[in-house]
Structures are given as C-alpha cells and as structure tokens.
C-alpha positions as CSV (number, residue, x, y, z in Angstrom):
1,M,7.7,-2.1,-30.0
2,K,11.3,-1.6,-29.3
3,K,13.1,-5.4,-29.9
4,N,16.2,-6.3,-28.4
5,S,18.3,-9.2,-29.7
6,K,18.0,-12.9,-27.6
7,T,21.7,-12.3,-26.4
8,Q,21.1,-8.9,-24.9
9,D,17.6,-10.2,-23.4
10,Q,19.1,-12.9,-21.8
11,N,22.3,-11.0,-20.4
12,S,20.4,-8.3,-19.5
13,R,18.0,-10.9,-17.2
14,R,21.2,-12.8,-16.3
15,N,23.0,-9.4,-15.1
16,F,19.8,-8.6,-13.4
17,I,19.8,-11.9,-11.4
18,K,23.8,-12.0,-10.4
19,S,23.9,-8.3,-9.4
20,S,21.1,-8.9,-7.5
21,A,22.3,-12.0,-5.8
22,T,25.7,-10.0,-5.0
23,A,23.7,-7.2,-3.8
24,L,21.6,-9.2,-1.3
25,A,24.2,-11.4,0.2
26,G,26.1,-9.2,2.6
27,F,23.0,-6.2,2.6
28,Y,20.5,-5.7,5.3
29,F,18.1,-3.1,5.3
30,V,17.0,-1.0,8.2
31,P,13.7,0.2,7.5
32,R,12.6,3.8,8.9
33,H,9.8,2.0,11.1
34,V,12.5,-0.1,12.8
35,L,14.6,3.4,13.7
36,G,11.2,4.4,15.1
37,G,10.5,1.8,17.6
38,P,8.3,-1.1,17.8
39,G,5.0,-0.6,15.6
40,F,6.1,2.9,14.5
41,V,5.3,3.8,10.8
42,A,5.9,7.2,9.4
43,P,2.9,8.9,7.3
44,S,5.5,8.7,4.7
45,D,5.9,5.2,4.8
46,R,2.2,4.2,4.1
47,L,1.4,2.8,0.7
48,R,-2.3,4.0,-0.7
49,V,-3.2,1.1,-2.6
50,A,-6.4,0.6,-5.1
51,G,-7.4,-3.2,-5.7
52,I,-9.1,-4.4,-8.8
53,G,-10.5,-7.9,-8.6
54,V,-11.2,-7.9,-4.7
55,G,-12.9,-11.3,-4.3
56,G,-11.9,-15.3,-3.8
57,M,-8.0,-14.9,-4.4
58,G,-8.4,-11.0,-4.6
59,G,-9.4,-10.6,-1.2
60,G,-6.7,-12.9,-0.3
61,D,-4.4,-10.7,-1.9
62,V,-5.7,-7.5,-0.2
63,R,-5.6,-9.2,2.6
64,G,-1.9,-10.0,2.5
65,V,-1.1,-6.6,1.2
66,F,-3.0,-4.9,4.1
67,N,-1.0,-7.0,6.5
68,S,2.2,-5.6,5.7
69,G,0.9,-3.0,8.2
70,K,2.3,0.1,6.0
71,V,-0.8,-0.2,3.5
72,D,-4.4,1.9,3.1
73,F,-6.6,0.6,0.6
74,V,-8.2,3.7,-0.9
75,S,-10.2,2.3,-3.3
76,L,-11.7,-1.3,-4.4
77,C,-13.1,-2.7,-7.5
78,D,-14.9,-5.6,-8.6
79,V,-17.6,-6.5,-11.4
80,D,-19.2,-9.0,-8.7
81,D,-20.7,-7.2,-5.7
82,S,-21.1,-10.7,-3.6
83,R,-17.6,-11.5,-4.1
84,A,-16.2,-8.4,-3.1
85,A,-18.3,-8.1,-0.2
86,R,-16.0,-9.1,2.4
87,S,-12.7,-7.1,1.4
88,V,-15.6,-4.2,1.4
89,A,-16.5,-4.8,5.2
90,D,-12.5,-5.1,6.0
91,H,-12.2,-1.4,4.4
92,P,-15.3,0.5,4.5
93,K,-13.5,3.8,4.1
94,A,-12.1,2.4,0.7
95,K,-14.2,3.8,-2.4
96,Y,-15.9,1.0,-4.2
97,Y,-16.2,0.6,-8.2
98,K,-17.5,-1.6,-10.7
99,D,-15.5,-0.3,-13.5
100,Y,-11.5,-0.3,-13.0
101,R,-11.3,2.3,-15.7
102,I,-13.5,5.1,-13.7
103,M,-11.8,3.9,-10.9
104,L,-8.5,5.1,-12.3
105,E,-9.8,8.0,-13.8
106,K,-11.2,9.1,-10.5
107,E,-8.8,7.9,-7.7
108,H,-5.3,8.2,-9.9
109,K,-4.1,11.1,-7.8
110,N,-4.8,9.2,-4.6
111,I,-3.1,5.7,-5.0
112,D,0.4,4.6,-5.5
113,A,0.1,1.5,-6.5
114,V,-2.7,-1.3,-7.6
115,T,-3.6,-5.4,-7.0
116,I,-4.7,-6.8,-10.0
117,S,-6.6,-10.1,-9.2
118,T,-9.1,-10.8,-12.0
119,P,-9.4,-13.3,-14.9
120,D,-6.2,-14.0,-16.8
121,H,-8.0,-12.4,-19.4
122,M,-8.1,-8.7,-17.8
123,H,-4.1,-8.7,-15.9
124,A,-2.7,-6.8,-18.9
125,I,-5.0,-4.1,-19.9
126,Q,-5.8,-3.6,-16.1
127,A,-1.6,-3.7,-15.2
128,M,-0.8,-1.2,-18.5
129,A,-3.1,1.2,-17.5
130,A,-2.3,1.8,-14.0
131,M,1.8,1.4,-14.9
132,Q,0.8,4.2,-17.7
133,L,-0.3,6.8,-14.6
134,G,2.9,5.5,-12.8
135,K,1.4,3.4,-10.8
136,H,3.3,0.4,-9.2
137,V,1.0,-2.9,-9.7
138,Y,0.9,-6.3,-8.2
139,V,-0.6,-9.0,-10.9
140,Q,-1.8,-12.9,-10.1
141,K,-0.2,-15.2,-12.3
142,P,0.3,-16.0,-15.3
143,L,1.2,-12.4,-15.9
144,S,-0.3,-12.0,-19.2
145,H,-2.9,-14.4,-21.2
146,D,-1.2,-13.7,-24.4
147,I,3.0,-13.5,-24.9
148,Y,2.4,-10.5,-26.4
149,E,1.0,-9.0,-23.4
150,A,3.7,-10.5,-21.2
151,R,6.3,-8.5,-23.6
152,A,4.3,-5.3,-23.5
153,L,4.2,-5.2,-19.8
154,T,8.0,-6.4,-19.3
155,Q,8.8,-2.7,-21.4
156,A,5.9,-0.9,-20.0
157,A,7.7,-1.4,-16.1
158,E,11.1,-0.3,-17.4
159,K,9.8,2.4,-19.7
160,Y,7.3,3.9,-16.4
161,K,10.1,3.2,-14.1
162,V,7.4,1.1,-11.5
163,V,7.6,-1.4,-8.9
164,T,5.9,-4.6,-10.2
165,Q,5.4,-8.0,-9.0
166,M,3.8,-11.1,-10.2
167,G,1.8,-13.4,-7.5
168,N,3.9,-16.7,-7.6
169,Q,4.6,-16.6,-3.7
170,G,7.2,-19.6,-4.3
171,S,9.6,-17.4,-5.9
172,S,10.1,-15.4,-2.5
173,G,10.5,-18.8,-0.7
174,D,13.7,-20.3,0.8
175,G,13.9,-23.6,-1.9
176,V,14.4,-21.9,-5.2
177,R,17.3,-19.8,-3.3
178,K,19.1,-23.2,-2.1
179,M,18.4,-24.7,-5.4
180,M,20.2,-21.7,-7.1
181,E,23.2,-22.0,-4.6
182,W,23.3,-26.1,-5.2
183,Y,23.7,-25.5,-8.8
184,K,26.0,-22.7,-8.6
185,A,27.8,-24.9,-6.4
186,G,28.1,-27.4,-9.3
187,L,26.7,-30.3,-7.1
188,I,24.5,-31.5,-10.2
189,G,27.2,-30.2,-12.7
190,E,25.4,-28.9,-16.4
191,A,21.9,-29.4,-16.5
192,T,20.8,-31.4,-19.8
193,K,16.8,-31.6,-19.2
194,V,14.0,-30.7,-16.8
195,Q,10.6,-32.3,-15.8
196,C,7.5,-30.5,-14.4
197,W,4.1,-31.6,-13.6
198,T,1.0,-31.1,-12.1
199,D,-2.2,-32.8,-11.1
200,R,-4.8,-29.8,-12.9
201,P,-6.8,-29.3,-14.0
202,V,-9.2,-29.5,-11.4
203,W,-12.1,-27.7,-13.4
204,P,-13.6,-28.8,-16.8
205,Q,-11.7,-29.0,-19.8
206,G,-12.0,-30.6,-23.1
207,L,-15.7,-29.9,-23.9
208,A,-17.9,-27.9,-26.1
209,W,-19.7,-24.5,-25.0
210,P,-22.4,-24.8,-23.0
211,N,-25.4,-23.8,-26.0
212,Q,-27.8,-23.1,-23.1
213,P,-27.5,-19.2,-22.1
214,A,-28.5,-18.5,-18.4
215,T,-29.4,-15.5,-16.9
216,P,-26.6,-13.7,-14.8
217,P,-26.5,-12.8,-11.1
218,E,-28.0,-9.8,-10.3
219,D,-25.0,-8.7,-8.2
220,L,-22.3,-9.8,-11.6
221,D,-21.7,-7.3,-14.4
222,W,-21.0,-9.5,-17.0
223,D,-20.4,-6.8,-19.8
224,L,-17.5,-5.8,-17.3
225,W,-16.6,-9.3,-16.6
226,L,-16.3,-10.2,-20.2
227,G,-14.1,-7.1,-20.9
228,T,-11.5,-7.8,-23.7
229,A,-12.9,-11.0,-24.5
230,P,-15.9,-11.5,-27.3
231,E,-19.5,-11.2,-26.3
232,K,-21.2,-13.6,-25.5
233,P,-24.5,-14.8,-23.7
234,Y,-23.9,-15.6,-19.5
235,V,-23.3,-19.5,-19.0
236,A,-23.9,-21.2,-15.8
237,N,-21.0,-22.7,-13.7
238,L,-18.4,-20.5,-15.4
239,I,-17.4,-18.3,-12.6
240,P,-16.0,-18.0,-10.0
241,F,-13.6,-20.9,-11.3
242,N,-14.3,-22.7,-14.1
243,W,-13.4,-20.0,-16.4
244,R,-9.6,-21.0,-16.3
245,G,-10.5,-23.6,-19.3
246,W,-11.8,-21.5,-21.6
247,W,-9.3,-19.7,-24.2
248,D,-11.4,-17.0,-24.0
249,Y,-10.7,-16.3,-20.9
250,G,-8.2,-18.4,-19.2
251,T,-4.7,-20.3,-19.8
252,G,-5.3,-23.8,-18.6
253,A,-3.8,-26.0,-16.3
254,L,-0.2,-23.9,-17.9
255,G,-1.4,-20.7,-17.2
256,D,-2.7,-21.7,-13.4
257,M,0.0,-23.5,-12.2
258,A,3.3,-23.3,-14.4
259,C,4.2,-19.9,-13.1
260,H,4.4,-21.8,-9.4
261,I,6.5,-25.2,-10.8
262,M,8.4,-23.5,-13.7
263,E,9.7,-21.1,-11.8
264,A,12.3,-22.8,-9.6
265,P,14.3,-24.4,-13.1
266,F,13.5,-21.4,-14.9
267,R,15.2,-18.9,-12.1
268,V,18.1,-21.6,-11.2
269,L,18.9,-22.3,-14.9
270,E,18.7,-18.4,-15.8
271,L,16.5,-19.2,-18.8
272,G,15.8,-16.7,-21.5
273,Y,13.4,-17.7,-24.5
274,P,12.7,-21.4,-25.6
275,E,14.3,-22.0,-29.2
276,S,11.2,-24.4,-29.9
277,A,7.9,-26.2,-28.5
278,E,6.3,-29.4,-29.3
279,C,3.2,-31.1,-27.9
280,S,0.9,-34.0,-27.4
281,V,-2.7,-33.5,-25.7
282,G,-4.8,-35.8,-24.4
283,S,-8.3,-37.0,-26.2
284,V,-11.8,-36.5,-25.3
285,Y,-14.0,-39.2,-27.0
286,V,-17.2,-38.1,-27.6
287,G,-19.7,-41.3,-28.8
288,E,-17.7,-44.6,-29.8
289,F,-14.1,-44.1,-30.5
290,Q,-14.5,-40.3,-32.0
291,R,-12.2,-37.7,-30.6
292,G,-14.5,-34.5,-29.5
293,Y,-12.9,-31.3,-31.4
294,F,-13.4,-28.6,-28.7
295,P,-11.4,-25.6,-30.0
296,E,-12.4,-22.9,-27.4
297,S,-11.4,-25.6,-24.4
298,C,-8.2,-26.1,-23.2
299,P,-7.5,-30.0,-23.5
300,P,-7.8,-32.0,-20.7
301,S,-4.2,-33.0,-20.2
302,S,-0.7,-32.0,-22.2
303,H,2.8,-32.9,-22.6
304,I,5.1,-30.0,-23.5
305,T,8.5,-29.9,-24.6
306,L,10.4,-26.8,-24.8
307,R,14.1,-26.4,-25.8
308,F,16.2,-23.6,-24.6
309,K,19.9,-23.1,-26.7
310,R,22.1,-21.7,-23.9
311,D,25.6,-19.7,-24.5
312,A,28.6,-22.8,-24.8
313,K,26.1,-25.5,-23.4
314,E,24.4,-28.5,-24.4
315,D,20.7,-27.4,-25.5
316,L,18.3,-27.5,-22.6
317,E,15.5,-30.1,-22.5
318,F,12.5,-28.6,-20.9
319,H,9.4,-30.9,-20.2
320,W,5.9,-29.6,-18.9
321,M,3.3,-32.5,-18.0
322,D,-0.5,-31.6,-16.8
323,G,-3.7,-33.4,-16.5
324,G,-2.2,-36.0,-14.1
325,I,0.8,-37.0,-16.5
326,Q,3.8,-37.7,-14.7
327,P,7.6,-38.3,-15.7
328,T,9.4,-41.6,-15.2
329,R,10.4,-42.0,-11.2
330,P,14.3,-41.6,-11.2
331,E,16.2,-44.3,-10.0
332,E,17.8,-42.6,-7.3
333,L,14.7,-42.1,-5.6
334,G,13.5,-44.9,-3.3
335,A,10.9,-46.9,-4.1
336,N,8.6,-45.2,-0.9
337,E,10.0,-41.5,-1.5
338,M,7.7,-39.4,-2.7
339,M,8.1,-37.9,-6.2
340,G,7.6,-33.7,-5.7
341,D,4.7,-33.5,-3.2
342,G,2.7,-36.2,-5.4
343,G,0.5,-34.1,-7.8
344,N,3.0,-32.1,-8.7
345,G,7.0,-30.9,-8.7
346,V,10.1,-30.6,-10.4
347,I,13.0,-32.1,-11.4
348,I,16.2,-31.1,-12.5
349,E,18.8,-33.4,-14.4
350,G,22.3,-32.5,-14.5
351,T,25.8,-34.1,-15.9
352,K,26.6,-35.1,-12.3
353,G,23.6,-35.4,-10.5
354,K,19.4,-34.5,-10.2
355,M,17.5,-32.3,-7.5
356,M,14.0,-32.5,-7.1
357,C,11.5,-29.9,-5.6
358,S,7.9,-29.8,-4.8
359,T,5.2,-27.0,-5.9
360,Y,6.5,-23.4,-5.2
361,G,10.3,-24.5,-4.8
362,R,9.1,-26.1,-1.6
363,D,11.4,-29.0,-0.3
364,P,14.4,-29.1,-2.3
365,K,16.3,-32.4,-2.3
366,L,19.5,-33.5,-4.2
367,L,18.9,-37.3,-5.6
368,P,19.4,-39.1,-3.9
369,T,17.9,-37.8,-1.0
370,S,20.5,-38.7,1.5
371,R,22.8,-36.1,-0.5
372,T,20.7,-33.4,0.7
373,S,21.9,-33.3,4.5
374,E,25.3,-34.5,3.3
375,E,26.3,-31.6,1.4
376,N,26.8,-28.0,2.9
377,V,26.6,-25.3,0.6
378,A,27.1,-21.9,2.3
379,E,23.6,-19.4,1.8
380,T,25.0,-16.7,-0.7
381,L,21.4,-15.5,-1.6
382,Y,19.1,-12.9,-0.2
383,R,16.4,-14.9,2.1
384,V,12.9,-12.9,2.0
385,P,11.8,-12.4,5.9
386,N,9.1,-15.2,6.3
387,G,9.4,-16.8,2.6
388,E,6.6,-17.3,0.8
389,S,4.1,-15.4,2.9
390,G,6.6,-12.6,2.9
391,H,6.1,-11.9,-0.9
392,Y,3.2,-9.5,-0.3
393,N,5.6,-7.6,2.0
394,N,8.6,-8.0,-0.5
395,W,6.5,-5.4,-3.1
396,V,5.0,-3.2,-0.3
397,D,8.6,-2.2,0.8
398,A,10.2,-1.7,-2.7
399,C,7.0,0.2,-3.7
400,I,7.4,2.5,-0.8
401,A,11.3,3.0,-1.2
402,G,10.9,3.5,-4.9
403,H,12.2,2.0,-8.5
404,G,15.7,1.5,-8.3
405,S,16.5,1.0,-4.3
406,Q,17.9,-1.2,-2.7
407,E,14.2,-2.9,-1.8
408,F,13.6,-3.1,-5.4
409,K,16.6,-5.2,-6.2
410,Q,15.2,-7.5,-3.7
411,L,12.2,-8.1,-5.4
412,S,11.4,-11.9,-5.7
413,S,9.1,-11.6,-9.4
414,P,9.3,-7.9,-10.9
415,F,8.2,-8.5,-14.3
416,S,11.9,-8.2,-15.7
417,I,11.8,-11.9,-14.5
418,A,7.7,-12.9,-14.4
419,G,7.4,-11.3,-17.8
420,P,10.1,-13.9,-19.8
421,L,9.3,-16.9,-17.3
422,T,5.5,-15.7,-19.1
423,E,6.0,-16.3,-22.4
424,S,7.6,-19.6,-21.8
425,V,4.6,-20.8,-20.0
426,L,2.4,-19.5,-22.5
427,M,4.5,-20.9,-25.3
428,G,3.0,-24.3,-24.1
429,N,-0.3,-23.0,-24.9
430,L,0.6,-21.5,-27.9
431,A,2.1,-25.3,-28.8
432,I,-1.5,-26.6,-27.5
433,R,-3.3,-24.5,-30.0
434,S,-1.5,-25.0,-33.3
435,Y,-2.1,-28.5,-32.5
436,D,-5.6,-28.2,-32.7
437,Y,-5.6,-25.9,-35.5
438,R,-7.5,-27.3,-38.5
439,V,-8.4,-26.6,-42.0
440,P,-11.0,-28.4,-44.7
441,K,-9.3,-31.3,-46.5
442,T,-8.0,-30.3,-50.4
443,E,-9.8,-33.5,-51.3
444,G,-13.1,-35.2,-50.0
445,N,-14.3,-34.7,-46.6
446,G,-12.8,-33.7,-43.1
447,Y,-10.2,-32.0,-41.8
448,D,-6.6,-31.9,-42.1
449,Y,-4.5,-30.7,-38.4
450,P,-1.1,-29.4,-40.3
451,G,0.1,-28.3,-37.1
452,R,0.5,-31.7,-35.3
453,G,3.9,-33.7,-35.5
454,I,5.8,-30.7,-35.9
455,K,8.2,-28.9,-34.1
456,L,7.5,-24.9,-34.0
457,L,10.4,-23.3,-34.2
458,W,10.3,-19.7,-32.4
459,D,11.4,-16.6,-32.8
460,G,12.1,-15.1,-29.4
461,D,13.1,-11.9,-30.2
462,N,10.1,-11.1,-32.3
463,M,7.6,-13.0,-31.1
464,K,7.0,-14.9,-34.0
465,V,6.8,-19.3,-35.2
466,T,9.1,-18.9,-38.4
467,N,8.0,-22.5,-39.7
468,F,4.4,-22.5,-39.1
469,E,2.4,-19.0,-39.8
470,A,-1.3,-20.5,-38.5
471,A,0.4,-20.2,-35.0
472,N,1.1,-17.3,-34.9
473,Q,-2.5,-15.9,-34.5
474,F,-2.2,-17.2,-30.9
475,V,0.6,-14.8,-29.9
476,K,-1.6,-12.3,-29.8
477,R,-5.4,-12.2,-30.0
478,T,-8.1,-9.8,-31.2
479,Y,-9.5,-7.6,-28.3
480,R,-13.2,-6.7,-28.5
481,D,-14.0,-2.9,-29.8
482,G,-13.4,-0.7,-26.5
483,W,-11.4,-2.9,-24.7
484,E,-7.9,-2.3,-26.7
485,L,-4.6,-3.0,-24.7
486,G,-3.0,0.5,-25.3
487,V,0.6,0.5,-25.7
C-alpha cells in the first residue's frame, strides 16, 4: 500500500478543503433538470443504485437517496428478509438478493452506485468490492471498523476515481460551515483544546458474551450476517442494534457518534492524524469490588485524549468522553444555558475565546452566547441546499456529474475527508483495546496490563504504534476465511 508522508497528507487535505471552499463560495451550478423545467429529469440524469443493507437505517438511506428524484433502485440486498421488507415493497422492480457478492456479480453492469448501510464490520469489504467495479459508494458511519480499512478505502476512492460519501449528515449542515467561517475570521484565536462528549452507549456494553446460543430467525442468514467476523453461534438480542457493543462487529459509542460529533472540530481545524492517544475506561464490577474483564465488549464509558501536532502551532489537545462523562462547564456559559444539546456536544477553546455546538455541528454558538448575535462574519463557504437533509442529494448530484466535477468538489464527506476523520475516531478504540490487553504475570497468579497508564505514540504514515507493539494487532483485524478485504 502506498504510504504518503504526514506533511503531504495533511497539506493535501488542507488544499482539498481550501480549494473547495474557494470554488464553492462563488459558484452556483444550474442542473440540467432546472433547464428543462419543473420536474424534468433527463434519462441521462438518472442514477442506477443498488442498496446493501436496506432495513432499519439502511431503509432510511434508501428512502433518502430515492427522494432526490434522480435515482432508480435496480437491486436490493439484505441478509434479513423481514427487515428488508419495506424497502422491497417500495421498490418492486428492484431485484432482491441476500448475498451482496452475488448481487454485484450479476448486477454490476446495471448499476452506477451503491449504498452500504450494514454493521460496521462489513462496511469496508462491501465498499471496496463496489469501488473496484468502478461504482460510486455511499457508506454509513463509521466508514470502517479498523484504521487499516479506513486508509484502504480512502486510497481506493482516489485510485478508482469514484464519488464517495460517508453518512455523517451533519457535515452537510450549515453549522460546521458557520464555525469554519468564525474560526478563519479569528474570533476565538488559535485553537488549543477540543472537548467532545456523548451520552451513548444506549445499548449494552462492558459484559460477557452470552453463553447460551439461540436459534436464528428464519428470515436471517446468520452466516452472511457474520461475514468478516469470526464464526460464532447466534445469540439472542444481538440484532438489530446491540451488535454495536461487541468488538467483532461494532465500534462502540465512538464509532456510533464520533463521526457526527468530532467532524465539526476536525473540519474547522483541518486536522490530520493524531500524534498520540491515551485513555481511561469505566469499570464494570462483578461480585464485591471486583472489576469484570470482558475483552470482547466495548467498555460502558471512556475518556480518550488525542494530541495533534500542527505546523508552527501549539499542539492541540483533543478530548472524547462517552457513557455520560462530560467536560467541566465553561465559565462563559450561563448557569441555566444548555451545554451542547445536553447529552452531546463540542467545545473548542482558543487563545481569544471559545465556541460550542451540538450533535451534527448544529446550533453553533460563541461563548459567552451573547457574542453569537454580536459578531457579523460574512458567509464565504458553499451551503448544501437543505443542509443536513440535503446530504443524500449532495452525493447523488456528484455521482451524476462524475468524479472531478464541480458537484464532486461540493461533496460534504468524501473519503478524502471521511477517511482521516474515521482514522482519528478509531485511534480512540485502539487505545481502549490496548488498555484492556493483558498478559499473565511473570511471577505468581493473575495478569499484568502493560497498556494501561501509558501514552500510545502513533506513526500515522505507517499506521503503527511505535512504543507498544501489542497495540498494533488492533490496527487491522484478521478476517474470516473467504471474506478478505481484497486490496
């Protein structure tokens, strides 16, 4: 795999954002359907789409993409017939498959693009297969399960010249753009610290794998659902949502929410790869004052600290807190004013002030909040029509226009941005898993935990922890035979 230097990567990313912002500030594209009158969409402007994972959130993605008015769903795929039923009913002409590999083999000549809304452990292998066929892809957050996969997908998007988008819809909202304009105008000075938090998880974490297998539902193909993950018997209550708390399939609260919450400061501050990561996690007690050890499950809460080095600037301290942990309330925030949206939020501290937002970059405010209405900063950045709800159209329009088009440059979360963001998110999980790594004591009974109480030093170019080798096993997982990534 090609390895670019960190400086080149960060400069490339900054140039992408800056060139896009400059181009978008004064450019307004008139689509062909507007020229043809209300409701007119030329046949050449129809996008033929296949959906992989079309129940639950996937069903929402199918509807969101279809509601652009420019999409025909040619085929649908899901391992669970019951959960796919609504999408299948909504698109009776679309051919239905359970195995995405068979669908791509048979339908690739009939499709232009693919939506992927499956559990985290399947994102990368499905997106890679589609891109290698030259298909544009829309992938739910997080982009991947592992850091290695995020890098591979980012490079593949450029290699195959396809249009990509991650499903973090807040990146299409006006809030993050307003914060970018405030920051470029110098309203908070130079950023020194970021604090992000969420009340997730709202599913079980920090527990032992159930020891009683159950019978899979008749409509579910359990083997296909497992996909890249190790072979295990089906257990009750894992599907449709609780898989998020197990490392084999999900990425915990970080994977679920950080791509929505960390995206705003990541974009505002044009961040690249972190230099280091450290963490602490909440304990689960079993019996009297004994901490349970459940390495298959994400912890019930965590606090991650990342550090980013920036050219000719002070290092940035970046905090992530989940499981109900929140930062200290800023002095500039009134006693009865909401911090973030209560359960989730972001605070960016600078040398001259602070700013805050909620989930998805919504409701940005300068602190004290009275400054928000007092400052008048011109809008210089492109706004996605309809903001967050325009996230699907943002991708559809770029797919129709093609790679390198003006619409492509207007994308909110292409893999060139979503990939490095996902890598930073997953660095937190790498720190968590290193924290729980244990080895038998050299003398006596019990275990040592050599990953605790240390700072992991990260070589972003080579995707490698340089001071604790055991951590590197979590950069790239081992895939089940027959389910390799194929790069």
